[in-house]
C-alpha beads as a LAMMPS data file, in Angstrom:
LAMMPS data file: protein, C-alpha beads

400 atoms
399 bonds

1 atom types
1 bond types

-500.0 500.0 xlo xhi
-500.0 500.0 ylo yhi
-500.0 500.0 zlo zhi

Masses

1 110.0

Atoms # bond

1 1 1 -335.887 181.964 -8.403
2 1 1 -333.730 178.961 -8.336
3 1 1 -334.141 178.677 -12.043
4 1 1 -332.920 182.266 -12.562
5 1 1 -329.877 181.700 -10.354
6 1 1 -328.981 178.571 -12.251
7 1 1 -329.188 180.451 -15.605
8 1 1 -326.911 183.236 -14.305
9 1 1 -324.341 180.739 -13.092
10 1 1 -324.315 178.979 -16.481
11 1 1 -323.699 182.311 -18.246
12 1 1 -320.773 183.078 -15.917
13 1 1 -319.268 179.659 -16.497
14 1 1 -319.555 180.021 -20.291
15 1 1 -317.956 183.510 -20.217
16 1 1 -315.127 182.293 -17.990
17 1 1 -314.428 179.360 -20.299
18 1 1 -314.459 181.644 -23.379
19 1 1 -312.018 184.097 -21.792
20 1 1 -309.729 181.232 -20.951
21 1 1 -309.727 180.095 -24.548
22 1 1 -309.062 183.645 -25.796
23 1 1 -306.154 184.093 -23.385
24 1 1 -304.605 180.808 -24.478
25 1 1 -304.789 181.890 -28.122
26 1 1 -303.133 185.231 -27.386
27 1 1 -300.288 183.536 -25.565
28 1 1 -299.629 181.264 -28.559
29 1 1 -299.576 184.189 -30.983
30 1 1 -297.108 186.159 -28.896
31 1 1 -294.769 183.221 -28.578
32 1 1 -294.926 182.599 -32.279
33 1 1 -294.107 186.223 -32.976
34 1 1 -291.093 186.139 -30.657
35 1 1 -289.850 182.920 -32.195
36 1 1 -290.321 184.362 -35.668
37 1 1 -288.071 187.322 -34.901
38 1 1 -285.293 184.948 -33.985
39 1 1 -285.951 182.585 -36.822
40 1 1 -287.479 179.994 -34.566
41 1 1 -291.004 180.418 -35.868
42 1 1 -289.929 179.569 -39.449
43 1 1 -288.293 176.400 -38.274
44 1 1 -291.108 175.556 -36.027
45 1 1 -293.745 176.175 -38.674
46 1 1 -291.789 174.177 -41.288
47 1 1 -291.387 171.311 -38.912
48 1 1 -294.990 171.451 -37.830
49 1 1 -296.341 171.947 -41.285
50 1 1 -297.212 175.636 -40.876
51 1 1 -298.753 177.702 -43.609
52 1 1 -297.266 177.503 -47.093
53 1 1 -296.274 181.176 -47.278
54 1 1 -293.906 180.818 -44.322
55 1 1 -292.415 177.650 -45.831
56 1 1 -291.738 179.403 -49.225
57 1 1 -289.996 182.258 -47.460
58 1 1 -287.647 179.851 -45.759
59 1 1 -286.858 177.942 -48.892
60 1 1 -286.235 181.090 -50.904
61 1 1 -284.054 182.581 -48.192
62 1 1 -282.055 179.378 -47.883
63 1 1 -281.676 179.154 -51.656
64 1 1 -280.541 182.777 -51.891
65 1 1 -278.023 182.320 -49.101
66 1 1 -276.617 179.198 -50.706
67 1 1 -276.517 180.873 -54.134
68 1 1 -274.591 183.827 -52.763
69 1 1 -272.172 181.493 -51.029
70 1 1 -271.671 179.490 -54.207
71 1 1 -271.038 182.669 -56.201
72 1 1 -268.489 183.869 -53.691
73 1 1 -266.625 180.555 -53.862
74 1 1 -266.733 180.268 -57.697
75 1 1 -263.462 181.312 -59.370
76 1 1 -263.565 182.213 -63.043
77 1 1 -260.727 180.385 -64.802
78 1 1 -258.028 182.535 -66.360
79 1 1 -254.910 181.897 -68.397
80 1 1 -251.866 182.172 -66.158
81 1 1 -249.301 181.935 -68.945
82 1 1 -248.712 181.095 -72.586
83 1 1 -245.154 180.177 -73.488
84 1 1 -243.370 178.814 -76.522
85 1 1 -241.037 175.839 -76.715
86 1 1 -238.230 177.923 -75.221
87 1 1 -240.437 179.152 -72.357
88 1 1 -240.359 182.788 -73.425
89 1 1 -243.459 184.376 -71.896
90 1 1 -245.848 186.180 -74.196
91 1 1 -247.744 189.320 -73.344
92 1 1 -251.319 189.851 -74.454
93 1 1 -250.236 192.659 -76.758
94 1 1 -246.986 193.193 -78.569
95 1 1 -245.583 195.461 -81.231
96 1 1 -243.403 194.644 -84.184
97 1 1 -239.668 194.445 -83.630
98 1 1 -240.387 192.823 -80.269
99 1 1 -238.872 189.370 -80.154
100 1 1 -241.409 187.308 -78.267
101 1 1 -241.158 183.890 -79.826
102 1 1 -238.858 182.168 -82.254
103 1 1 -240.164 181.409 -85.713
104 1 1 -237.427 178.826 -86.043
105 1 1 -238.545 176.697 -83.121
106 1 1 -242.107 177.716 -82.467
107 1 1 -244.448 174.941 -83.404
108 1 1 -245.256 174.017 -79.789
109 1 1 -246.915 176.144 -77.115
110 1 1 -247.802 175.466 -73.493
111 1 1 -250.833 177.172 -71.976
112 1 1 -251.397 177.143 -68.213
113 1 1 -254.824 177.849 -66.703
114 1 1 -255.535 178.936 -63.148
115 1 1 -257.964 176.067 -62.516
116 1 1 -258.395 172.403 -63.359
117 1 1 -260.069 172.440 -66.756
118 1 1 -262.660 170.345 -68.544
119 1 1 -260.270 168.650 -70.959
120 1 1 -263.038 168.047 -73.503
121 1 1 -263.442 171.812 -73.925
122 1 1 -259.765 172.286 -74.808
123 1 1 -259.909 171.512 -78.528
124 1 1 -259.289 172.977 -81.973
125 1 1 -262.826 174.347 -82.124
126 1 1 -262.125 176.531 -79.111
127 1 1 -258.455 177.433 -79.718
128 1 1 -257.212 178.921 -82.988
129 1 1 -254.059 180.575 -84.342
130 1 1 -253.953 183.136 -87.119
131 1 1 -250.864 184.876 -88.517
132 1 1 -251.217 187.896 -90.766
133 1 1 -254.807 186.939 -91.551
134 1 1 -254.024 183.307 -92.402
135 1 1 -255.164 180.378 -90.281
136 1 1 -252.389 178.196 -88.888
137 1 1 -253.307 174.534 -88.436
138 1 1 -253.056 172.933 -84.998
139 1 1 -252.016 169.275 -85.057
140 1 1 -252.857 168.361 -81.471
141 1 1 -253.769 169.689 -78.025
142 1 1 -252.798 167.425 -75.155
143 1 1 -253.228 167.827 -71.413
144 1 1 -250.354 167.335 -69.033
145 1 1 -251.325 164.880 -66.299
146 1 1 -250.376 167.396 -63.643
147 1 1 -249.236 170.989 -63.870
148 1 1 -246.006 172.239 -62.385
149 1 1 -248.044 174.058 -59.746
150 1 1 -249.744 170.838 -58.545
151 1 1 -253.083 171.640 -60.189
152 1 1 -254.350 168.677 -62.151
153 1 1 -255.184 169.209 -65.832
154 1 1 -254.434 172.913 -65.986
155 1 1 -251.527 172.709 -68.466
156 1 1 -251.966 171.868 -72.136
157 1 1 -249.482 171.440 -74.987
158 1 1 -250.558 172.970 -78.316
159 1 1 -248.634 171.607 -81.307
160 1 1 -248.799 173.477 -84.602
161 1 1 -248.703 171.638 -87.916
162 1 1 -245.684 173.703 -88.947
163 1 1 -243.491 176.500 -87.698
164 1 1 -245.081 179.914 -87.665
165 1 1 -243.935 182.363 -90.338
166 1 1 -241.131 184.640 -89.234
167 1 1 -241.555 188.296 -88.329
168 1 1 -245.348 188.084 -88.494
169 1 1 -248.096 189.300 -86.184
170 1 1 -250.156 186.382 -84.890
171 1 1 -253.275 185.931 -82.757
172 1 1 -253.973 182.919 -80.561
173 1 1 -257.627 182.961 -79.500
174 1 1 -259.152 181.016 -76.583
175 1 1 -262.972 181.173 -76.768
176 1 1 -265.477 181.316 -73.904
177 1 1 -266.572 177.761 -74.745
178 1 1 -263.594 176.614 -72.685
179 1 1 -264.553 175.795 -69.115
180 1 1 -263.260 174.374 -65.871
181 1 1 -264.503 171.342 -63.930
182 1 1 -267.224 173.462 -62.273
183 1 1 -268.608 174.399 -65.720
184 1 1 -267.450 177.979 -65.243
185 1 1 -266.496 179.482 -68.603
186 1 1 -263.257 181.226 -69.442
187 1 1 -263.587 184.786 -70.665
188 1 1 -262.525 184.905 -74.312
189 1 1 -258.815 185.717 -74.395
190 1 1 -256.665 186.717 -77.351
191 1 1 -252.885 186.674 -77.270
192 1 1 -251.394 188.951 -79.922
193 1 1 -247.682 188.564 -80.535
194 1 1 -245.053 189.024 -83.209
195 1 1 -242.824 186.168 -84.212
196 1 1 -239.087 186.658 -84.270
197 1 1 -236.816 186.599 -87.279
198 1 1 -235.828 183.047 -88.103
199 1 1 -232.211 182.093 -88.569
200 1 1 -233.108 180.365 -91.834
201 1 1 -234.791 182.090 -94.746
202 1 1 -236.237 181.254 -98.148
203 1 1 -235.952 184.883 -99.309
204 1 1 -239.555 185.273 -100.474
205 1 1 -240.526 188.410 -98.557
206 1 1 -238.797 191.754 -98.946
207 1 1 -240.235 193.085 -95.660
208 1 1 -238.791 190.117 -93.778
209 1 1 -235.470 190.635 -95.535
210 1 1 -235.346 194.307 -94.547
211 1 1 -236.189 193.486 -90.929
212 1 1 -234.134 190.336 -90.430
213 1 1 -230.913 190.740 -92.397
214 1 1 -227.990 193.121 -92.140
215 1 1 -226.484 194.358 -95.370
216 1 1 -223.092 195.776 -96.191
217 1 1 -222.308 197.611 -99.428
218 1 1 -225.585 196.558 -101.037
219 1 1 -226.686 199.997 -102.184
220 1 1 -223.334 200.974 -103.664
221 1 1 -222.053 197.657 -105.000
222 1 1 -225.085 195.511 -105.620
223 1 1 -228.860 195.495 -105.705
224 1 1 -231.345 192.912 -104.530
225 1 1 -234.775 191.886 -105.792
226 1 1 -237.288 189.192 -104.853
227 1 1 -239.224 186.632 -106.858
228 1 1 -239.848 183.730 -104.446
229 1 1 -236.088 183.923 -103.868
230 1 1 -233.302 186.476 -103.583
231 1 1 -231.611 187.826 -106.703
232 1 1 -228.329 189.668 -106.157
233 1 1 -227.125 191.835 -109.029
234 1 1 -223.445 192.662 -108.590
235 1 1 -221.922 195.615 -110.367
236 1 1 -218.228 195.885 -111.240
237 1 1 -216.780 195.225 -107.795
238 1 1 -213.581 193.231 -107.835
239 1 1 -212.546 190.997 -104.972
240 1 1 -209.414 193.124 -104.777
241 1 1 -211.639 196.022 -103.662
242 1 1 -211.667 194.639 -100.141
243 1 1 -213.763 197.314 -98.464
244 1 1 -216.562 197.316 -101.000
245 1 1 -217.659 193.659 -101.200
246 1 1 -221.477 193.219 -101.005
247 1 1 -222.422 191.076 -97.999
248 1 1 -225.802 189.972 -96.585
249 1 1 -225.447 188.468 -93.121
250 1 1 -226.700 187.629 -89.629
251 1 1 -224.802 187.882 -86.360
252 1 1 -224.232 184.436 -84.853
253 1 1 -222.882 183.066 -81.589
254 1 1 -221.569 179.604 -80.778
255 1 1 -221.098 176.536 -82.943
256 1 1 -223.189 176.365 -86.099
257 1 1 -223.802 174.901 -89.535
258 1 1 -224.799 177.309 -92.305
259 1 1 -225.796 176.459 -95.883
260 1 1 -226.727 178.562 -98.899
261 1 1 -228.366 177.255 -102.044
262 1 1 -227.427 179.110 -105.225
263 1 1 -229.845 177.955 -107.905
264 1 1 -228.805 180.120 -110.845
265 1 1 -225.786 182.105 -111.950
266 1 1 -225.333 184.313 -115.007
267 1 1 -221.575 184.124 -115.395
268 1 1 -220.459 183.979 -118.980
269 1 1 -217.747 186.617 -119.130
270 1 1 -215.432 188.531 -116.863
271 1 1 -214.622 187.308 -113.369
272 1 1 -217.339 186.544 -110.814
273 1 1 -217.532 185.141 -107.316
274 1 1 -220.341 184.030 -105.073
275 1 1 -219.898 182.496 -101.653
276 1 1 -220.754 181.853 -98.023
277 1 1 -218.584 183.693 -95.525
278 1 1 -217.976 183.810 -91.783
279 1 1 -216.404 187.080 -90.777
280 1 1 -215.823 189.200 -87.693
281 1 1 -218.702 190.943 -85.932
282 1 1 -217.944 193.993 -88.041
283 1 1 -217.663 192.322 -91.453
284 1 1 -214.302 192.214 -93.205
285 1 1 -214.697 189.606 -95.936
286 1 1 -211.145 189.914 -97.189
287 1 1 -209.863 191.061 -93.809
288 1 1 -210.628 188.372 -91.231
289 1 1 -212.818 185.552 -92.456
290 1 1 -213.336 181.937 -93.403
291 1 1 -215.323 181.434 -96.552
292 1 1 -216.180 179.008 -99.304
293 1 1 -217.064 180.272 -102.730
294 1 1 -217.384 179.597 -106.410
295 1 1 -214.969 181.494 -108.630
296 1 1 -215.459 181.922 -112.359
297 1 1 -212.950 183.446 -114.747
298 1 1 -213.794 183.772 -118.425
299 1 1 -210.174 184.590 -119.159
300 1 1 -209.022 181.233 -117.815
301 1 1 -212.109 179.363 -119.012
302 1 1 -212.701 177.484 -115.795
303 1 1 -214.867 177.570 -112.720
304 1 1 -213.660 176.375 -109.354
305 1 1 -214.746 176.029 -105.768
306 1 1 -212.339 177.476 -103.274
307 1 1 -212.037 177.896 -99.497
308 1 1 -209.952 180.518 -97.762
309 1 1 -209.047 181.640 -94.290
310 1 1 -208.061 185.274 -94.287
311 1 1 -206.269 186.904 -91.395
312 1 1 -205.271 190.548 -91.601
313 1 1 -205.918 190.496 -95.371
314 1 1 -203.520 187.598 -95.924
315 1 1 -204.646 184.099 -96.891
316 1 1 -203.514 181.790 -94.096
317 1 1 -204.721 178.603 -95.729
318 1 1 -206.087 177.901 -99.175
319 1 1 -207.839 174.662 -100.102
320 1 1 -207.059 173.072 -103.444
321 1 1 -209.381 174.514 -106.076
322 1 1 -211.851 171.984 -107.479
323 1 1 -213.363 172.349 -110.940
324 1 1 -217.119 172.758 -110.737
325 1 1 -219.229 173.535 -113.785
326 1 1 -222.846 173.050 -112.642
327 1 1 -224.933 176.194 -112.336
328 1 1 -226.607 175.008 -109.132
329 1 1 -224.519 174.624 -105.997
330 1 1 -224.854 174.301 -102.232
331 1 1 -222.141 175.771 -100.026
332 1 1 -221.716 174.945 -96.336
333 1 1 -219.583 176.131 -93.429
334 1 1 -219.526 174.510 -89.985
335 1 1 -217.923 175.852 -86.841
336 1 1 -216.970 173.904 -83.727
337 1 1 -215.099 176.040 -81.257
338 1 1 -212.349 177.708 -83.304
339 1 1 -212.364 175.025 -86.017
340 1 1 -214.067 175.572 -89.378
341 1 1 -214.831 173.163 -92.217
342 1 1 -216.196 174.045 -95.658
343 1 1 -218.162 171.850 -98.071
344 1 1 -219.921 172.001 -101.427
345 1 1 -222.664 169.872 -102.968
346 1 1 -224.763 169.606 -106.102
347 1 1 -227.901 168.409 -104.299
348 1 1 -227.588 169.527 -100.689
349 1 1 -227.371 165.929 -99.475
350 1 1 -224.002 164.539 -100.567
351 1 1 -221.182 166.827 -99.485
352 1 1 -217.570 167.154 -100.535
353 1 1 -215.162 168.682 -98.048
354 1 1 -213.314 171.606 -99.539
355 1 1 -211.363 173.139 -96.673
356 1 1 -210.446 172.439 -93.054
357 1 1 -209.195 175.274 -90.860
358 1 1 -208.193 174.777 -87.235
359 1 1 -207.474 177.173 -84.386
360 1 1 -209.023 180.187 -86.100
361 1 1 -208.969 182.820 -83.361
362 1 1 -209.202 186.053 -85.316
363 1 1 -212.963 185.906 -85.987
364 1 1 -214.353 185.634 -82.450
365 1 1 -217.417 183.869 -81.070
366 1 1 -219.728 186.605 -82.335
367 1 1 -219.466 186.334 -86.098
368 1 1 -221.160 187.637 -89.225
369 1 1 -222.437 184.750 -91.364
370 1 1 -223.926 185.262 -94.798
371 1 1 -223.678 185.640 -98.556
372 1 1 -221.108 187.681 -100.448
373 1 1 -220.364 188.286 -104.096
374 1 1 -218.085 190.212 -106.429
375 1 1 -217.470 190.695 -110.112
376 1 1 -214.791 192.150 -112.302
377 1 1 -217.150 192.154 -115.256
378 1 1 -217.139 195.532 -116.997
379 1 1 -219.650 194.561 -119.704
380 1 1 -222.679 193.970 -117.531
381 1 1 -223.976 192.920 -114.165
382 1 1 -223.434 189.527 -112.610
383 1 1 -226.703 188.089 -111.226
384 1 1 -227.127 185.124 -108.915
385 1 1 -230.333 183.628 -107.548
386 1 1 -230.198 182.393 -103.957
387 1 1 -233.040 180.078 -102.962
388 1 1 -232.318 179.696 -99.289
389 1 1 -230.089 180.246 -96.316
390 1 1 -230.362 177.359 -93.842
391 1 1 -229.110 177.565 -90.308
392 1 1 -229.153 174.058 -88.842
393 1 1 -227.623 174.757 -85.473
394 1 1 -226.188 177.571 -83.415
395 1 1 -228.001 180.733 -82.462
396 1 1 -228.553 183.865 -84.509
397 1 1 -228.425 186.759 -82.071
398 1 1 -231.877 188.184 -81.174
399 1 1 -233.523 185.899 -83.700
400 1 1 -234.017 182.579 -81.867

Bonds

1 1 1 2
2 1 2 3
3 1 3 4
4 1 4 5
5 1 5 6
6 1 6 7
7 1 7 8
8 1 8 9
9 1 9 10
10 1 10 11
11 1 11 12
12 1 12 13
13 1 13 14
14 1 14 15
15 1 15 16
16 1 16 17
17 1 17 18
18 1 18 19
19 1 19 20
20 1 20 21
21 1 21 22
22 1 22 23
23 1 23 24
24 1 24 25
25 1 25 26
26 1 26 27
27 1 27 28
28 1 28 29
29 1 29 30
30 1 30 31
31 1 31 32
32 1 32 33
33 1 33 34
34 1 34 35
35 1 35 36
36 1 36 37
37 1 37 38
38 1 38 39
39 1 39 40
40 1 40 41
41 1 41 42
42 1 42 43
43 1 43 44
44 1 44 45
45 1 45 46
46 1 46 47
47 1 47 48
48 1 48 49
49 1 49 50
50 1 50 51
51 1 51 52
52 1 52 53
53 1 53 54
54 1 54 55
55 1 55 56
56 1 56 57
57 1 57 58
58 1 58 59
59 1 59 60
60 1 60 61
61 1 61 62
62 1 62 63
63 1 63 64
64 1 64 65
65 1 65 66
66 1 66 67
67 1 67 68
68 1 68 69
69 1 69 70
70 1 70 71
71 1 71 72
72 1 72 73
73 1 73 74
74 1 74 75
75 1 75 76
76 1 76 77
77 1 77 78
78 1 78 79
79 1 79 80
80 1 80 81
81 1 81 82
82 1 82 83
83 1 83 84
84 1 84 85
85 1 85 86
86 1 86 87
87 1 87 88
88 1 88 89
89 1 89 90
90 1 90 91
91 1 91 92
92 1 92 93
93 1 93 94
94 1 94 95
95 1 95 96
96 1 96 97
97 1 97 98
98 1 98 99
99 1 99 100
100 1 100 101
101 1 101 102
102 1 102 103
103 1 103 104
104 1 104 105
105 1 105 106
106 1 106 107
107 1 107 108
108 1 108 109
109 1 109 110
110 1 110 111
111 1 111 112
112 1 112 113
113 1 113 114
114 1 114 115
115 1 115 116
116 1 116 117
117 1 117 118
118 1 118 119
119 1 119 120
120 1 120 121
121 1 121 122
122 1 122 123
123 1 123 124
124 1 124 125
125 1 125 126
126 1 126 127
127 1 127 128
128 1 128 129
129 1 129 130
130 1 130 131
131 1 131 132
132 1 132 133
133 1 133 134
134 1 134 135
135 1 135 136
136 1 136 137
137 1 137 138
138 1 138 139
139 1 139 140
140 1 140 141
141 1 141 142
142 1 142 143
143 1 143 144
144 1 144 145
145 1 145 146
146 1 146 147
147 1 147 148
148 1 148 149
149 1 149 150
150 1 150 151
151 1 151 152
152 1 152 153
153 1 153 154
154 1 154 155
155 1 155 156
156 1 156 157
157 1 157 158
158 1 158 159
159 1 159 160
160 1 160 161
161 1 161 162
162 1 162 163
163 1 163 164
164 1 164 165
165 1 165 166
166 1 166 167
167 1 167 168
168 1 168 169
169 1 169 170
170 1 170 171
171 1 171 172
172 1 172 173
173 1 173 174
174 1 174 175
175 1 175 176
176 1 176 177
177 1 177 178
178 1 178 179
179 1 179 180
180 1 180 181
181 1 181 182
182 1 182 183
183 1 183 184
184 1 184 185
185 1 185 186
186 1 186 187
187 1 187 188
188 1 188 189
189 1 189 190
190 1 190 191
191 1 191 192
192 1 192 193
193 1 193 194
194 1 194 195
195 1 195 196
196 1 196 197
197 1 197 198
198 1 198 199
199 1 199 200
200 1 200 201
201 1 201 202
202 1 202 203
203 1 203 204
204 1 204 205
205 1 205 206
206 1 206 207
207 1 207 208
208 1 208 209
209 1 209 210
210 1 210 211
211 1 211 212
212 1 212 213
213 1 213 214
214 1 214 215
215 1 215 216
216 1 216 217
217 1 217 218
218 1 218 219
219 1 219 220
220 1 220 221
221 1 221 222
222 1 222 223
223 1 223 224
224 1 224 225
225 1 225 226
226 1 226 227
227 1 227 228
228 1 228 229
229 1 229 230
230 1 230 231
231 1 231 232
232 1 232 233
233 1 233 234
234 1 234 235
235 1 235 236
236 1 236 237
237 1 237 238
238 1 238 239
239 1 239 240
240 1 240 241
241 1 241 242
242 1 242 243
243 1 243 244
244 1 244 245
245 1 245 246
246 1 246 247
247 1 247 248
248 1 248 249
249 1 249 250
250 1 250 251
251 1 251 252
252 1 252 253
253 1 253 254
254 1 254 255
255 1 255 256
256 1 256 257
257 1 257 258
258 1 258 259
259 1 259 260
260 1 260 261
261 1 261 262
262 1 262 263
263 1 263 264
264 1 264 265
265 1 265 266
266 1 266 267
267 1 267 268
268 1 268 269
269 1 269 270
270 1 270 271
271 1 271 272
272 1 272 273
273 1 273 274
274 1 274 275
275 1 275 276
276 1 276 277
277 1 277 278
278 1 278 279
279 1 279 280
280 1 280 281
281 1 281 282
282 1 282 283
283 1 283 284
284 1 284 285
285 1 285 286
286 1 286 287
287 1 287 288
288 1 288 289
289 1 289 290
290 1 290 291
291 1 291 292
292 1 292 293
293 1 293 294
294 1 294 295
295 1 295 296
296 1 296 297
297 1 297 298
298 1 298 299
299 1 299 300
300 1 300 301
301 1 301 302
302 1 302 303
303 1 303 304
304 1 304 305
305 1 305 306
306 1 306 307
307 1 307 308
308 1 308 309
309 1 309 310
310 1 310 311
311 1 311 312
312 1 312 313
313 1 313 314
314 1 314 315
315 1 315 316
316 1 316 317
317 1 317 318
318 1 318 319
319 1 319 320
320 1 320 321
321 1 321 322
322 1 322 323
323 1 323 324
324 1 324 325
325 1 325 326
326 1 326 327
327 1 327 328
328 1 328 329
329 1 329 330
330 1 330 331
331 1 331 332
332 1 332 333
333 1 333 334
334 1 334 335
335 1 335 336
336 1 336 337
337 1 337 338
338 1 338 339
339 1 339 340
340 1 340 341
341 1 341 342
342 1 342 343
343 1 343 344
344 1 344 345
345 1 345 346
346 1 346 347
347 1 347 348
348 1 348 349
349 1 349 350
350 1 350 351
351 1 351 352
352 1 352 353
353 1 353 354
354 1 354 355
355 1 355 356
356 1 356 357
357 1 357 358
358 1 358 359
359 1 359 360
360 1 360 361
361 1 361 362
362 1 362 363
363 1 363 364
364 1 364 365
365 1 365 366
366 1 366 367
367 1 367 368
368 1 368 369
369 1 369 370
370 1 370 371
371 1 371 372
372 1 372 373
373 1 373 374
374 1 374 375
375 1 375 376
376 1 376 377
377 1 377 378
378 1 378 379
379 1 379 380
380 1 380 381
381 1 381 382
382 1 382 383
383 1 383 384
384 1 384 385
385 1 385 386
386 1 386 387
387 1 387 388
388 1 388 389
389 1 389 390
390 1 390 391
391 1 391 392
392 1 392 393
393 1 393 394
394 1 394 395
395 1 395 396
396 1 396 397
397 1 397 398
398 1 398 399
399 1 399 400
């Protein structure tokens, strides 16, 4: 009997101990579940070396959260502005006849990015310029030490090997290989723009001529053609026919120096003239003007340079005529305020003063500057070949 009672007591003790163990395990599971819902279990398990699946979940979640935060804080670099040497802003698209940049001065650009850039990525492999299908060489690309907006290394100076051709559509392309200091790439960006008419011209493009020069009496009194230069064919228009003188010109403001190079003249009979004139805004070559020209008269058998200042059709001052027999000649007019000086040269380097006119007030600060010609020849046309018109200073209106 005692033996039976002892066995029963042992069974009760074992069952009580087992239930205690089971209850302890249930309490641990519940606590873990509660902690897990608040994120505590993951931390606790990671710290205590819990199972690997819980640890992977934490790492992945943390990585995702950090990745999303990084993405939100990453700013893709953009181009804030592209300007030329005169700080005229360009748009990303432009049409012809829109003066965006000056072909006379544009061989330097400044590009400004929105972020500090990896300077090694700003190079000629990643930036290119093309005008009318022809690549334009870049000499250098240099970073400014600090941009005007206090962002380091976000402004770069792009220097072209030469001036861009005038009145031409150009593309400047920035590739996606350009990046900022966070290795975030720029989206490929193309600036399309049209260059302005240049003040100077070598007369080798008829489309440029039509777009960039004003003409007076060309159709009725003269014709023009192009063969790497400008050929003017004058019909029988005498200088005494004051309202019908052929004139090719640009409107100019301010002080200037203008030069034409006449490389060939067919003047062997009759009376011919070719010259460089500065006239009023509405041209009046023999009305109100200062001009220097070359005058040939077969009847007198001589050829002279001459400089005149005309006011109200009357010559106010006439320089002494100088005999000049060479077929090639350079003619120059300078203006400082209301004072004009005329020169001629055989080589374009050594100049001889021909006329000096002071206090010329009848022309005005907006003037027509260009090439004129006339002929009294009744036996044929008078042709001259003009290689270039060079504008060394001053400002041609809407062209610089």
